[in-house]
DRENKE-103155 format. One line per 4 residues: number of its first residue (from 1); their letters; for each residue z, x, y of C-alpha. Coordinates in steps of 0.02 Angstrom, whole numbers, plus 32768, in hexadecimal, padded with zeros to 4 digits. Each point is the difference from the previous one (the first is absolute). Example, Ala and Ser with C-alpha at 12.3 -4.5 7.8 and 13.67 -1.06 7.14 Angstrom:
2
1) AS) 8186,8267,7F1F  7FDF,8045,80AC
END
This chain:
655
1) MCGI) F147,7677,132E  8058,7F5B,8008  809D,7FA0,802A  8073,7FA9,7F83
5) VGFL) 8082,7F78,8019  8064,7F85,7F9A  80A6,7FB0,7FD6  806F,7FC8,7F71
9) TAGM) 8072,7F6A,8017  8060,7F7E,7F9C  7FD9,7F7D,8084  7F43,8002,7FF6
13) SKNA) 7FF1,7F6A,7F8B  8044,7F93,808B  7F8C,804E,807F  7F4C,7FC3,8007
17) SSQV) 7FD3,8085,8081  8009,809D,7F94  7F46,8024,8011  800B,7FE1,80BB
21) YVTA) 8090,807B,8010  7FB4,808D,7F9A  7F59,7FE7,8058  8056,8011,80A9
25) MAES) 8055,809F,7FC5  7F5A,804A,7FCA  7FAA,7FCA,80A0  8081,805F,8067
29) IKSR) 7FBD,80A4,7FBB  7F47,7FD4,8004  7FD0,80A7,804D  8034,8055,7F5F
33) GPDD) 7F7D,7F9C,7FA3  7F7C,7FA4,8066  7F7F,7FEF,7F74  8053,7F83,7F8A
37) SGVW) 80A2,7FA3,7FDF  8053,7FA7,7F71  80A2,7FAD,7FCC  804C,7FC9,7F5C
41) TDDE) 809D,7F97,7FE6  8064,7FBC,7F6F  807A,7F81,8048  8057,7FE4,7F5A
45) RGIA) 802C,80B9,7FF1  801D,8017,80BB  7F82,808C,801D  7F78,8016,8084
49) LGHR) 7F8A,8094,8019  7F8A,801E,8092  7F7C,8083,8025  7F8F,803D,808C
53) RLSI) 7F72,806F,7FC8  7FA6,8090,8052  7F73,801B,7F84  7FEB,80B9,7FD4
57) VDLS) 7FD9,800A,7F46  7FA2,7F73,7FA7  7FCE,7F95,8094  7FD4,7F6F,7F8E
61) PAGH) 806C,7F65,7FDD  803A,805B,7F62  807C,805C,806F  804E,7F61,8046
65) QPME) 80BE,7FF3,7FFF  807C,7FC1,7FC9  7FBA,803A,7F59  8034,7FC9,7F52
69) SRSG) 8008,8073,7F69  7F95,7FE4,7F66  8088,7FA4,7F9E  803E,7FA1,8098
73) RYLM) 80AC,8050,7FF5  7FF7,805F,80A5  7FCA,7FCC,80AE  7FF5,8086,8085
77) VYNG) 7FE2,8021,80B8  7FDF,80B5,8027  7FE3,8072,8095  7FBA,80AD,7FE4
81) EIYN) 7F88,806B,7F9D  8014,8046,7F50  7F85,8090,8007  7FFF,8022,7F45
85) HMEC) 7FFA,7F4C,7FC6  7F5C,801A,7FA1  8057,8088,7F9B  8088,7F81,7FDA
89) RAAL) 7F7B,7F89,7FC0  7FBA,808A,7F92  80AE,8022,7FBB  8015,7F48,7FD3
93) TAAG) 7F5A,8002,7FA5  802D,80A1,7FA4  80A1,7FAB,7FC8  7F99,7F78,7FAD
97) ETFS) 800F,7F7B,8086  7F68,7F97,8028  7FEC,7FAC,80A8  7F78,7F95,8048
101) WRGH) 800C,8046,80B0  7FD9,7F87,808C  7FDA,808B,807D  8032,80B2,802E
105) SDTE) 8098,7FE4,806E  809D,8065,7FE7  8066,7F60,8006  7FB1,7FC7,7F5D
109) SLLA) 8020,80AD,7FB5  80B8,7FF8,802E  8017,7F55,7FB2  7FAE,803A,7F5F
113) GFEV) 8077,8094,7FFC  8096,7F90,801D  7FD3,7F98,7F67  7FEB,8097,7F8E
117) WGIQ) 8078,8084,8043  8079,7F9D,806C  8015,800C,80BC  8060,80A4,8011
121) STIE) 7F9A,805F,7F80  7F5F,7FC8,8053  803A,8035,80AD  8034,80AA,7FBE
125) RCIG) 7F4C,801D,7FC7  7FB8,7FD5,80AA  7FC6,8073,808B  7FFF,7F9E,80A1
129) MFAF) 8058,7FA2,8089  803F,7F4F,7FEA  807A,7F74,801E  7FF8,7F6C,7F8B
133) AVWD) 8058,7F64,7FC3  7FED,7FC3,7F4D  803F,7F5B,7FBB  8025,8002,7F45
137) RQTR) 7FEB,7F4F,7FBE  8054,802E,7F5D  80A3,8043,8047  7FF6,7FA3,80A7
141) TLTL) 801E,80A4,8059  7FB5,8040,80A1  7FE0,80BC,8007  7FDB,805F,80A1
145) GRDR) 7FBF,80B3,7FFE  7FDC,8089,807E  7FA0,80A2,7FEE  8053,80A8,7FE5
149) LGEK) 7FFE,8043,80B3  8006,7F5C,8062  7F4F,7FF0,8043  8002,7F43,7FF7
153) PLYY) 808F,7F96,8048  8064,7F76,7FAC  808F,7F9A,804B  8071,7F88,7FA1
157) GWQG) 80A1,7F9E,8009  8059,7F5A,7FE2  8008,7F7F,808B  8058,7F58,800A
161) MGSL) 8095,7FB9,7FA3  801A,7F99,7F64  7F68,7F9C,7FC7  7F9E,8043,8094
165) STFL) 801E,80B6,7FCE  7F58,8057,7FF7  7FCC,80B0,7FD0  7F77,8038,8079
169) FGSE) 7F8C,8095,7FF7  7F6C,8040,8062  7F9F,8096,8040  8046,7FE7,80AF
173) LKAL) 8097,7FAB,804B  7F94,7F86,8060  7FD2,7FB3,7F58  80B6,7FE1,7FD3
177) KAYP) 8021,7FB9,80AD  7F76,7F80,7FE4  8069,7FAC,7F7A  8058,7F6A,8051
181) TFDA) 80B3,8029,7FCA  7FFA,80B7,8035  809D,8017,8068  8032,80B7,7FF7
185) GIDR) 8058,804B,8095  7FDD,80AA,804A  805B,808A,7FA3  8058,8069,8085
189) DALC) 8025,8088,7F82  7F46,8011,7FDE  7FE5,8006,80BB  8071,809A,8003
193) LLMR) 7F8A,8052,7F84  7F6B,7FD8,8070  8058,8055,8091  801E,809C,7F99
197) HSYI) 7F5A,8012,7FA5  7F7E,7F94,805B  7FEC,7F9E,7F5F  806E,7F9A,7F8B
201) PAPY) 800A,8057,7F57  7FF6,7FA3,7F5A  8056,7F9F,7FBA  8033,7FBB,80AA
205) SIYQ) 7F9B,7F8F,8072  8021,7FBC,80AE  803C,7F5B,7FB2  80A3,7FE5,7FA4
209) GINK) 7FE8,7FE1,7F47  7F49,8034,8000  7FD7,80A6,7FAE  7F6E,8074,7FE2
213) LEPG) 7FDE,802A,7F4B  8012,80BD,7FF5  7F6E,806C,7FC3  7FF0,801B,7F46
217) CLLS) 8061,7F62,7FD5  7FEA,7F5F,7F9F  8069,7F67,8029  801A,7F69,7F90
221) VSLA) 804F,7F5A,8030  800A,7F52,7FB6  8058,7F5D,8024  806D,8022,7F68
225) QPEP) 802B,80AF,8040  7FEF,7FF7,80BE  804A,80AB,8024  7F69,8075,800A
229) KIVR) 7FFD,8087,7F7B  7FAD,80A0,803C  7FBE,8089,7F8E  7FBD,80A6,8040
233) YWSA) 7F67,8034,7F9A  7FD8,809D,8067  806D,8068,8074  7FC6,807C,8084
237) ASVA) 80B0,8049,8001  7FFB,801F,7F45  7F53,804D,800D  803E,8075,8088
241) VYSC) 8098,8037,7F9D  7FB4,8012,7F53  7F57,8046,8035  8036,8073,808D
245) DASF) 7FD8,80B6,7FDC  8000,7FD9,7F48  7F59,7FC8,7FBC  7F79,806E,804B
249) TGSP) 8001,80B5,7FC7  7F4D,8032,8029  7FC1,8076,8086  7FE4,7FCC,80B6
253) GQAV) 7F45,7FFA,7FDF  801A,7F8D,7F6B  806F,7F91,806B  7F76,7FEF,8082
257) DRLE) 7F81,7FD8,7F77  806F,7F7B,7FB2  802B,7FB0,80A7  7F49,7FF6,8030
261) ELLK) 7FD8,7FB3,7F57  8087,7F7B,8012  7FD3,7FD8,80B4  7F47,7FF2,7FD7
265) SAVQ) 802C,7F87,7F74  8070,7F99,8072  7F7C,7FFA,8089  7F77,7FD2,7F84
269) LQMA) 8067,7F6F,7FBB  802A,7FC2,80AE  7F4B,8004,8038  7FDA,7F71,7F86
273) ADVP) 7FDA,7F62,8064  7F7E,7F76,8009  8009,8004,80BF  7FE0,8087,8085
277) LGAF) 807C,8090,7FFC  8032,808D,8077  8091,806E,8035  8072,8026,8092
281) LSGG) 7FE7,80B2,803F  807D,804E,8077  7FC3,80B2,7FE6  80A6,8034,7FB3
285) IDSS) 8016,804D,7F54  8025,7F60,7FA0  7F76,7F8D,803D  7F83,8090,8003
289) TVVA) 8025,8024,7F49  7FE7,7F4A,7FCE  7F5C,7FF4,8060  7FC0,80A7,7FBD
293) LMQT) 8020,7FC8,7F4D  7FB0,7F57,8024  7F64,8054,8044  7FEE,8071,7F68
297) QASR) 7FF8,7F64,7F92  7F9B,7F8C,8070  7F45,7FE2,7FF6  7FF5,7FE5,80BD
301) PVKT) 8064,8034,809A  80B0,7FB9,7FFC  802A,7F90,8093  8091,804E,8061
305) FTIG) 8063,7FBC,8093  8067,8051,8089  804C,7FC7,80A3  8023,8073,8091
309) FNEK) 8068,7FFD,809E  7FDB,8059,80A2  80B9,8028,801A  8024,80B7,7FDD
313) GYNE) 8068,801D,7F64  7FCE,7F5D,7FAB  7F4A,801D,7FD5  7FBF,8043,7F5B
317) AAHA) 7F55,7FAE,8009  7FA4,80A2,8029  804B,8053,7F65  7FD0,7F6B,7F94
321) KAIA) 7F4E,8004,8043  7FEF,80B8,7FD5  8037,7FDC,7F4C  7F8A,7F6B,7FF6
325) VYLG) 7F6C,8067,803E  8024,808A,7F83  8011,7F88,7F6D  7F6C,7F95,8038
329) TDHT) 805B,7F5A,8006  7FC3,7F65,805B  8082,800F,8089  803A,7F7F,807E
333) ELYV) 807A,802B,808A  8049,7F98,808A  805A,8044,8097  8083,7F7E,8029
337) SPQQ) 8030,7FDB,80B2  80B7,7FE2,8028  7FD7,7F4A,8020  7FB2,7FEB,7F53
341) ALNV) 809B,8048,7FB1  8073,7F97,806C  7FA1,7F63,7FCC  803E,801C,7F4E
345) IPQL) 80B7,7FF1,8030  8005,7F41,800F  7FBB,7FF6,7F4E  8087,806D,7FB3
349) PSLY) 8087,7F7A,7FE5  7F82,7F9A,7F9C  7FB4,8093,7FA1  80AC,803E,7FCA
353) CEPF) 805E,7F6E,7FB4  80A4,8058,8021  802B,8075,8090  7FAC,80AA,7FEB
357) SDSS) 8001,8087,8085  7F9C,8097,7FCA  7F90,800B,8099  7F72,804B,7F99
361) QIPT) 7FE9,7F4C,7FC8  7F8E,7FEF,8099  7F7D,8086,7FD5  800B,7FCF,7F48
365) FLVS) 7FCE,7F4E,802D  7F75,803D,8073  7FB2,8072,7F7D  800D,7F73,7F7F
369) QLAR) 7FAA,7F8B,8079  7F78,8080,801E  7FE2,801C,7F46  7FFD,7F46,7FD7
373) QQVT) 7F63,7FEC,806A  7FA1,805F,7F78  8067,8004,7F5F  807C,7F96,7F9E
377) VSLS) 805A,8092,7FAA  803D,80A2,804F  8053,8095,7FAE  8084,8065,805D
381) GDAG) 805E,80A4,7FEF  80B0,7FB8,8008  808A,804F,7F95  7FBE,80B3,8007
385) DELF) 8092,8035,806E  8085,7FBC,7F8A  7FB2,8048,7F63  7FCB,80AB,803F
389) CGYN) 8085,802A,8082  7FA1,7FDB,80A0  807B,7FB8,807E  8041,806E,808B
393) RYLL) 80B2,7FD4,7FCF  7FE8,805C,7F5B  7FC2,8099,805C  808F,7FF4,807B
397) ADKL) 807B,8002,7F72  7FA7,8091,7FAC  7FE7,806C,809B  809C,7FDB,8064
401) WKKL) 808D,7FB1,7FA0  8024,8090,7F8A  800D,8076,8095  8059,7F8A,8076
405) SVLP) 8081,7FC2,7F83  8055,80AA,7FFF  802B,7FEC,80B8  809E,7FA3,8035
409) TSSR) 7FE1,7F45,8019  8050,8009,80AC  7F84,8085,8039  7F6B,7F9F,7FBD
413) RLVA) 8038,7F62,8057  8013,805D,80A4  7F4B,803B,7FF4  7FCC,7F4F,7FD2
417) RGLT) 804D,7FBC,80A0  7FA1,8085,8061  7F5A,7FC8,7FB5  801D,7F4E,803B
421) VLSP) 802A,8030,80B4  7F46,7FF3,8025  7FA5,7F5F,7FD0  7F6C,800A,7F88
425) YQWD) 7F8E,7FE0,8094  804C,8093,805E  7FEF,8072,7F69  7F48,7FCF,7FED
429) SLLS) 7FE0,8023,80B8  8055,80A9,7FF3  7FB1,803E,7F5D  7F51,7FB5,7FFC
433) PIQG) 7FB7,8075,8086  803A,809B,7FA1  7FE1,7FC5,7F4D  7F64,806C,7FF4
437) CFPK) 8070,8099,8008  805D,7FCD,7F62  7FCE,8038,7F51  7F90,7F7E,7FAD
441) SLQQ) 808B,7FD4,7F86  806D,7FC9,8092  7F7F,7F9A,805C  8032,7F49,7FF6
445) VNWG) 7FDC,7F57,804B  808F,7F9C,804C  8073,8096,8016  8086,7F9A,8056
449) GKLH) 8017,7F84,7F74  8005,808D,7F80  8086,805F,8061  806A,7F64,800B
453) KAAG) 7FE9,7FEA,7F45  8032,80B6,7FE8  80A0,7FD8,805F  8028,7F81,7F79
457) VLAA) 7FE4,8086,7F7C  8076,8077,8058  8089,7F7C,800D  7FFC,7FCF,7F48
461) GSVN) 8095,802E,7F94  7FA3,8001,7F5A  7F50,7FF4,7FBE  801F,7F4B,7FCC
465) ELYL) 803D,7FD8,80AF  7F68,805C,8043  7F89,7F96,7F97  8052,7F5B,802E
469) GLVS) 7FF9,8030,80B7  7F47,802C,7FF5  7FD5,7F57,7FB4  8072,7F9B,8073
473) HWDD) 7FE7,7FB3,80AB  80A5,7FAD,8030  8089,806D,7FB2  8082,7F75,8005
477) PASV) 7FA1,7F5B,7FF2  809D,7F98,7FEA  8033,8030,80B0  7F68,7FA9,8049
481) VIGG) 7FE7,7F6F,7F85  8082,7F78,801F  8056,7FD0,7F5D  7F99,807C,7F9B
485) NEPP) 803B,807D,7F7F  7F88,807C,7FB5  7FEF,7FDB,7F45  7FED,8088,7F7D
489) TLLA) 7F51,8044,7FE1  7FB3,808D,7F9C  8018,806D,809B  80B7,7FD7,801F
493) GNAP) 8082,7FB5,7F8E  7F92,7FE3,7F68  7FA7,80A6,7FEC  7FA7,801B,7F59
497) ALDG) 8034,808D,7F8E  7F82,8088,8024  8053,808A,7F9D  7FA4,80A4,7FF7
501) LDDI) 7F99,7FE8,809E  8012,807A,808F  8019,7FC3,80B2  7F48,7FEF,802A
505) QRMM) 7FD3,7FB0,7F5A  808B,7F83,801E  7FB6,7FD3,80AA  7F55,7FEA,7FAF
509) ALDT) 8048,7F90,7F78  8060,7F95,807C  7F65,7FEC,806C  7F9E,7FC9,7F66
513) LTYL) 8086,7F80,7FD8  801A,7FBD,80B0  7F8F,8033,8090  7F60,7FF7,7F98
517) PDDI) 8011,7F4F,7FB8  8064,7FB2,808D  7FA6,804A,8096  7F59,8052,7FD8
521) LVKV) 7FC4,7F86,7F7C  8040,7F68,805F  7FA1,803B,8099  7F5F,801B,7F9F
525) DRAG) 800E,7F5C,7F9F  8022,7F90,8096  7F80,8055,8071  7F79,7FF2,7F7B
529) MGVS) 802B,7F51,7FC6  8007,7FC6,80B4  7F43,801A,8006  7FE0,7FDB,7F46
533) LEGR) 7FE5,80B8,7FD5  803C,8047,7F5A  8051,80AB,800E  8006,8077,7F6D
537) VPFL) 8068,809F,7FF0  7FBF,807F,7F7F  8098,8072,8012  806A,7F72,7FB8
541) DHRV) 7FA9,8001,7F59  809E,801C,7F9B  7FAD,808C,7F9D  7FEB,8060,80A3
545) VEFA) 80B3,7FDB,8032  8046,803C,7F5B  7F96,809E,8003  8033,8027,80B3
549) WSLP) 80B8,7FFA,7FD0  7FE0,8070,7F6A  7FC1,808E,806F  8075,808C,8035
553) QNMK) 8035,7FED,80B4  7FAC,80A4,8031  7F58,7FAF,7FDA  8024,7F80,8087
557) LRDG) 8063,8062,8082  7FC5,80B4,8011  8015,807C,808F  8047,7F79,8070
561) MGKW) 7F6B,7F8C,7FE5  8002,7F5C,7FA1  7F7C,7FB4,7F8C  7FC8,80A9,7FBE
565) VLRQ) 7FB4,7FBF,7F5E  7FAE,7F6C,8057  7FB6,8072,8084  7FB0,8069,7F78
569) VLYR) 7FAA,7F66,7FBB  7FC0,7FD1,80AC  7FC3,80B2,8026  7F88,7FF0,7F6E
573) HVPK) 7FA7,7F78,8062  8023,801F,80BA  800D,80A6,805E  80B2,8035,8024
577) ELIE) 7FDF,8013,80BA  7FD9,7F46,8010  80AB,7FD3,7FBC  8082,807B,803F
581) RPKM) 8057,7FBE,809C  80AC,7FBD,802F  8031,7F5B,7FAF  7FED,7F73,807E
585) GFGV) 802B,7F5C,7FAB  7FB3,7F58,8022  8049,7FAF,8099  7FE9,7FBB,80AE
589) PIGD) 8056,802F,80A4  807E,7F71,7FF9  807A,805E,806E  7F84,800D,8090
593) WLRG) 7FC4,7F4D,7FE8  80B3,7FBF,800D  800C,8052,80AB  7F53,7FBE,8030
597) PLRD) 7F9A,7F6C,7FC1  8087,7FC1,7F88  808E,8009,807C  8003,7F48,8033
601) WAEN) 7FEC,7FC5,7F4D  808F,8070,7FC8  806F,7FD1,8092  7FF0,7F49,7FD3
605) LLDE) 8034,8020,7F4C  808C,8077,8032  8044,7F93,808B  80BE,8009,7FFC
609) ARLR) 801A,7F44,8010  7F83,7FE1,7F74  8055,807D,7F8D  80A8,7FAD,8020
613) REGY) 7FBA,7F51,7FE5  7FAC,802B,7F5B  809B,805A,7FC3  7FB8,8083,7F8C
617) FQPA) 8014,809E,8068  8083,804F,806F  7FA1,800B,80A5  8059,8099,8049
621) PIRQ) 7FBC,808C,7F90  7F52,7FB4,8003  7FFC,7FEE,80BC  8040,80B3,8012
625) KWAE) 7F74,8046,7F94  7F81,7F95,805B  8039,8045,80A8  7FFE,80B4,7FC2
629) HLSN) 7F54,7FE7,7FB6  7FB8,7FB7,809F  8046,8090,8066  7FB6,8081,7F87
633) TRNW) 80AF,8044,7FE3  7FEA,7FE6,7F44  7F77,7FC2,7F8E  804D,7F6C,7FA3
637) QYHL) 7F59,7FB8,7FC8  8030,7FEE,7F48  80AA,7FB2,8020  7FB7,7F86,807D
641) WDVL) 7F6C,7FD4,7F91  807A,7FCE,7F76  8053,7F84,8075  7F5D,7FC4,804B
645) MFQA) 7FAF,7FDD,7F58  8096,7F98,7FCA  8001,7FA4,80A6  7F46,7FDB,7FF5
649) WLAE) 8011,7FC8,7F4A  8095,7F92,802C  7FA0,7FAB,808D  7F75,7FCF,7F88
653) NET) 8063,7FD9,7F63  80A0,7FAF,803A  7FC1,7F84,8082
END
């Protein structure tokens, strides 16, 4: 895994510091690639490329970047892994091409493909994750590319005016900010999106005029044609629509066989590395499946990593250990004290180059840090929920919405108000002592939070309104962000055409398009890269994604339980009784910490005079939620964490 940076400008010929600038940009993201660095500039053409390398495949100098193609036409910086690149080499040979290969890096394979097949055709052949920049000497065009599902990040945008106008790009915003003429202001509309979702969805970023390249896209730009031209070479929305319930016509048993075959292939490809490799293991269905399939193909025990918390309702370490013992992995677990977790918080504004407020960023960083002590690559089980119908919100819609929607909205909203009379803390205190009397299917952790979420379900006027409410924190962000207006996104105002999908399938597709790349994969990428650890996600092999969407919905959601077909794969390797339990998630008790050890830190950032002086937030609604949270009247942990993460980021980045 690596970091890429660069710029294109008409003013470089007058600027003797182009190498200094691109080197500084690359140095700003050194943690993404501590093993090697390189820059290349052509002042006459106005182009500069920079690279930081984390050596994973071909550790020799033959993998050094920026790398030039055989003919010299293309120069490239690249971040990612093409898992089938040796197959691509074989295809080139079969087509009659002869290459004198310098090494066995996938970068060299890509460049060879570009020369023979072209950039887009080459990328369409690839299985992998990537973000890259390619300079075409012949056409004087810069092309940026991002993988199909958005595993690897890529920011871009023009800065400066006239002869100083410069097109910047990089793996992280801190690289763009290292360029001397970077002068983008904070985008208050994007801040509204952060308040709603806890992340800023592509194509937006926290800075005006700076965008994220969306997954599955190629962008081309030149000094002759400075307006970026974007082409989508793969679309998750199209896959969902055209594959859904259409392609697979086999039996349930055949579906399980085929899924296991595809997942084993994906895992096998992603286990290729010239450095130590392991896996995150939470003990849930997704990570357990990945680890089980790794272990069946490994010649020695797979290294697995888990962190645990002593706080009730936040600890899955015991479940992970039971899975590890059964599979025979080389397991490492670390029980994290509150202080260890709290010590991560000051690092978050630097780890996340723009404000990001999914609080599971803390345990994700801690497990990455733990794994990096022994390995350089770690596989994870991310994306299983989106592909196989695993989130509780899907089950809520399936179990409750169809029944509740027949009731008058006024009646449902009256019940919703009743559920919020008691705080989540009060509900937990009331129900926890008697939970053993409930049927196993009704036994839950964090009852109070779930009942308050159920109140939101009851109050919804439609299933689309229900979904937006379930994935929102602040319902009206513009009322709290001064001068902000919420821009259109795929979730509101610019929804993709998802014709033919039922309500739950639509939720799954929207999560795949938004929450997965803009929250989950951002979290995994920044946490891993912050400690120079490469994360790999076998479920995001596009062959697995396309097959998952081809399956009938009743092979995913069956008898009120999600991930049916994936569970059947896992049960072939792990006893069912080790897996079946309520879904817990991966979080930390932020709400309790804000009332305890984080109270002074939060009070400083939420100080009314400070909020007024900085001028981004209306203080009144924030101070009200803070007071209610401290008094245990309501649990506003997510709303407050959104504000706190922006405030902490602002303190570090705008001083």
